[in-house]
C-alpha positions as CSV (number, residue, x, y, z in Angstrom):
1,M,-41.4,81.7,-29.7
2,A,-43.8,79.4,-27.8
3,D,-44.3,77.1,-30.7
4,N,-40.5,76.3,-30.8
5,C,-40.2,76.0,-26.9
6,S,-38.2,72.7,-26.4
7,M,-38.1,73.3,-22.7
8,F,-41.8,72.5,-22.2
9,A,-42.9,70.5,-25.2
10,E,-46.3,69.8,-23.6
11,T,-46.9,73.1,-22.3
12,P,-45.1,75.6,-24.8
13,H,-47.0,78.5,-23.3
14,Y,-44.7,78.4,-20.5
15,C,-42.0,79.8,-22.5
16,K,-44.1,82.8,-23.2
17,V,-44.8,83.3,-19.5
18,L,-41.1,83.1,-18.7
19,A,-40.3,85.5,-21.2
20,D,-42.9,87.9,-20.0
21,V,-41.7,87.6,-16.5
22,K,-38.1,87.9,-17.5
23,T,-38.6,91.1,-19.4
24,A,-40.7,92.6,-16.8
25,V,-38.4,92.0,-13.8
26,S,-35.2,92.9,-16.0
27,S,-36.8,96.1,-17.0
28,I,-37.8,97.1,-13.4
29,S,-34.3,96.5,-12.3
30,L,-32.8,98.3,-15.2
31,I,-35.0,101.5,-14.6
32,A,-34.2,101.5,-10.9
33,S,-30.5,101.4,-11.5
34,L,-30.5,104.0,-14.3
35,G,-32.6,106.2,-11.8
36,I,-30.0,105.8,-9.2
37,I,-27.1,106.6,-11.5
38,F,-29.0,109.6,-12.8
39,V,-29.7,111.1,-9.4
40,I,-26.1,110.5,-8.3
41,W,-25.0,112.3,-11.6
42,L,-27.6,115.2,-11.4
43,F,-26.8,116.2,-7.9
44,K,-23.1,115.6,-8.2
45,K,-23.2,113.0,-5.4
46,Y,-20.2,111.2,-7.1
47,K,-17.8,113.8,-5.5
48,H,-18.4,111.6,-2.2
49,F,-16.4,108.4,-1.7
50,V,-19.3,106.4,-0.6
51,Q,-21.6,107.6,-3.3
52,R,-19.0,106.5,-6.0
53,L,-19.0,103.1,-4.6
54,I,-23.0,103.1,-4.7
55,L,-22.5,104.5,-8.3
56,S,-20.4,101.5,-9.4
57,L,-22.7,99.0,-7.8
58,S,-25.6,100.6,-9.7
59,V,-23.7,100.6,-13.1
60,A,-23.1,96.7,-12.6
61,A,-26.6,96.2,-11.7
62,F,-27.6,98.1,-14.8
63,L,-25.5,96.1,-17.1
64,N,-26.7,92.9,-15.4
65,S,-30.2,93.8,-16.2
66,I,-29.4,94.7,-19.8
67,G,-27.9,91.0,-19.9
68,Y,-31.2,89.3,-19.2
69,L,-32.8,91.2,-22.1
70,L,-30.5,90.3,-24.7
71,T,-32.3,86.8,-25.6
72,G,-35.7,85.6,-25.7
73,V,-37.1,82.2,-24.1
74,P,-35.8,79.7,-25.0
75,P,-32.5,81.5,-26.2
76,E,-30.6,80.3,-29.2
77,D,-27.1,78.9,-29.2
78,N,-25.2,81.7,-31.0
79,A,-22.8,84.5,-30.5
80,L,-25.2,86.7,-28.7
81,C,-25.9,83.7,-26.4
82,D,-22.3,83.4,-25.5
83,F,-22.3,87.1,-24.8
84,Q,-25.1,87.0,-22.5
85,A,-23.8,84.1,-20.7
86,W,-20.4,86.0,-20.1
87,L,-22.2,89.4,-19.4
88,L,-24.4,87.8,-16.6
89,S,-21.5,85.8,-15.0
90,Y,-19.4,89.0,-15.1
91,M,-22.0,91.6,-13.6
92,G,-23.7,89.0,-11.4
93,F,-20.4,88.4,-9.4
94,S,-19.2,92.0,-9.9
95,I,-22.5,93.3,-8.1
96,L,-21.8,91.1,-5.0
97,L,-18.2,92.0,-4.9
98,W,-19.1,95.8,-4.8
99,V,-21.5,95.0,-1.9
100,C,-18.6,93.4,-0.1
101,C,-16.4,96.5,-0.9
102,I,-19.2,98.8,0.6
103,T,-19.5,96.5,3.5
104,F,-15.5,96.5,4.1
105,N,-15.7,100.5,4.1
106,L,-18.7,100.4,6.4
107,Y,-16.7,98.1,8.9
108,W,-13.8,100.5,9.0
109,N,-16.1,103.7,9.3
110,A,-18.2,102.0,12.1
111,I,-15.9,100.0,14.1
112,K,-12.3,101.4,13.5
113,D,-13.4,105.0,12.7
114,L,-11.2,105.1,9.9
115,K,-11.8,106.2,6.3
116,T,-10.8,103.9,3.3
117,D,-10.7,106.3,0.5
118,K,-7.2,105.3,-0.3
119,F,-8.4,101.8,-1.2
120,E,-10.8,103.0,-4.0
121,K,-8.6,101.7,-6.9
122,Y,-8.4,98.5,-5.1
123,Y,-12.0,98.2,-4.9
124,H,-12.3,98.8,-8.7
125,L,-9.6,96.2,-9.3
126,V,-11.4,93.5,-7.2
127,S,-14.8,94.1,-8.2
128,W,-14.1,94.4,-11.9
129,G,-11.1,92.5,-12.2
130,I,-11.8,89.2,-10.5
131,P,-15.3,88.6,-12.0
132,L,-13.8,89.4,-15.3
133,V,-11.2,86.6,-15.1
134,V,-14.0,84.3,-13.6
135,A,-16.4,85.1,-16.5
136,C,-13.8,84.4,-19.2
137,L,-12.9,80.9,-17.8
138,P,-16.0,79.1,-19.3
139,F,-14.9,80.0,-22.9
140,I,-12.1,77.5,-22.5
141,N,-13.7,74.5,-24.3
142,D,-16.9,76.4,-25.1
143,H,-19.0,76.0,-22.0
144,Y,-21.3,78.7,-22.6
145,G,-24.6,78.3,-24.2
146,P,-28.5,78.0,-23.7
147,A,-29.1,77.2,-19.9
148,G,-32.9,77.4,-19.5
149,A,-34.5,80.9,-19.4
150,W,-31.0,82.5,-20.6
151,C,-27.7,81.6,-21.4
152,W,-25.1,80.6,-18.8
153,I,-23.0,77.4,-18.5
154,S,-24.6,75.0,-20.8
155,K,-26.1,71.8,-19.4
156,E,-24.7,70.1,-22.7
157,S,-21.0,71.0,-21.9
158,D,-18.6,68.8,-20.1
159,N,-18.7,69.1,-16.2
160,S,-21.3,71.7,-16.4
161,V,-22.2,71.2,-12.8
162,A,-18.6,71.5,-11.5
163,W,-18.1,74.8,-13.6
164,R,-21.4,76.2,-12.2
165,F,-20.6,75.6,-8.8
166,S,-16.7,76.7,-9.0
167,T,-17.5,79.8,-10.8
168,Y,-20.7,80.9,-9.3
169,Y,-22.2,79.1,-6.4
170,I,-19.3,78.5,-4.3
171,P,-17.8,82.0,-4.5
172,I,-21.5,83.6,-4.1
173,Y,-22.2,81.8,-0.9
174,V,-18.9,82.3,0.7
175,C,-19.6,86.1,0.1
176,I,-23.1,85.9,1.4
177,F,-22.2,84.2,4.6
178,G,-19.4,86.7,5.1
179,L,-21.9,89.4,4.7
180,F,-23.9,88.0,7.3
181,F,-21.0,87.8,9.5
182,V,-19.7,91.2,9.2
183,Y,-22.9,92.9,9.4
184,S,-23.8,90.9,12.5
185,F,-20.4,91.8,14.1
186,I,-21.0,95.4,13.3
187,F,-24.5,95.4,14.6
188,V,-23.7,93.6,18.0
189,T,-20.6,95.7,18.4
190,I,-22.4,99.1,18.1
191,R,-25.4,97.8,20.2
192,R,-23.1,97.0,23.2
193,Q,-21.4,100.4,22.6
194,I,-24.8,102.2,22.8
195,K,-26.0,100.3,25.8
196,R,-22.6,100.9,27.6
197,W,-23.2,104.6,27.0
198,E,-26.8,104.8,28.1
199,G,-27.9,107.2,30.7
200,T,-25.5,110.0,29.7
201,Y,-25.4,111.9,26.4
202,N,-22.3,111.0,24.2
203,S,-21.8,112.2,20.8
204,E,-20.2,108.9,19.8
205,A,-23.3,107.2,20.7
206,E,-25.5,109.3,18.8
207,R,-23.3,109.0,15.7
208,S,-23.3,105.2,16.1
209,K,-27.2,105.3,16.5
210,A,-27.4,107.4,13.3
211,L,-25.1,105.1,11.5
212,M,-26.8,101.9,12.5
213,K,-30.2,103.5,11.4
214,E,-29.1,105.0,8.0
215,D,-26.4,102.6,6.9
216,I,-26.2,99.3,8.7
217,K,-29.8,98.2,9.0
218,P,-30.9,98.8,5.4
219,L,-27.6,96.9,4.0
220,M,-28.2,94.0,6.3
221,W,-31.2,93.0,4.2
222,Y,-29.1,92.5,1.1
223,P,-27.6,89.2,2.0
224,V,-31.0,88.0,3.3
225,V,-32.8,88.9,0.1
226,Y,-30.0,87.6,-2.1
227,L,-30.0,84.2,-0.1
228,L,-33.7,83.9,-0.4
229,T,-33.7,84.4,-4.3
230,T,-30.7,82.1,-4.9
231,I,-31.4,79.3,-2.5
232,F,-33.9,77.7,-4.6
233,P,-31.9,77.5,-7.8
234,L,-29.0,76.1,-5.7
235,I,-31.2,73.3,-4.4
236,H,-32.4,72.8,-8.1
237,R,-28.7,72.3,-9.4
238,I,-28.0,69.9,-6.5
239,Y,-31.1,67.8,-7.0
240,N,-30.4,67.7,-10.7
241,A,-26.4,67.3,-10.4
242,V,-26.4,64.4,-12.9
243,E,-29.3,65.3,-15.3
244,E,-31.2,68.6,-15.4
245,K,-34.9,68.5,-16.1
246,P,-37.1,71.7,-16.8
247,N,-39.1,72.8,-13.7
248,F,-41.4,75.7,-14.4
249,T,-41.6,76.8,-10.8
250,L,-37.8,76.9,-10.1
251,L,-37.3,78.6,-13.5
252,L,-39.7,81.3,-12.4
253,L,-37.8,81.6,-9.2
254,Q,-34.5,81.8,-11.2
255,V,-36.0,84.8,-13.2
256,C,-37.1,86.5,-10.1
């Protein structure tokens, strides 16, 4: 593989390093997702609404991990490459929309004290349906192909930068900043309620404390981590908006 590495003509061993890192990170993610799915199935936690949402998120993450393992580095321009590009586009967007749905449910539970079980079918429609449509759009005029360490919108395709931003970066960052806003609003609202109830025992205050500790605080890390792992590729795309050049450090950041 390294001998045929066109991305790094002067240092072909970089391709092997990228392949190893991509395989290792994707395998860890795959095993972790599969472990969550197995636990939910084993203990029949899928009977609970919130656990079914987490199950759907885990399935999307599992399929996304498989997508990264489909091709080597550099990938070949063939049908498998197109399938990988479609699968990664589909599942990457689906993962974030499932997190948005979980956040929407958390907002109504924590702030409005209402359950959203009746919206479950709409959660599936949004989180599977919208990414499916968006992932299929680049098939128009064949925009999928090799794009560095894996397959995505090919840099050789017409208007590749516009396609990447319109189908990935813009929707992703709108969702991420939306998550920041909602989590911050939930956190601040509950903190104010707790301070208002300090000094006397209140079952609602205790429930809010438990909710913030068990549900809100752990989930607040998701948009932070997601932003940190995607900000460097975004800067890379902006900097190379006209002509992309291989950069080993940024490619490694994309893999991780």
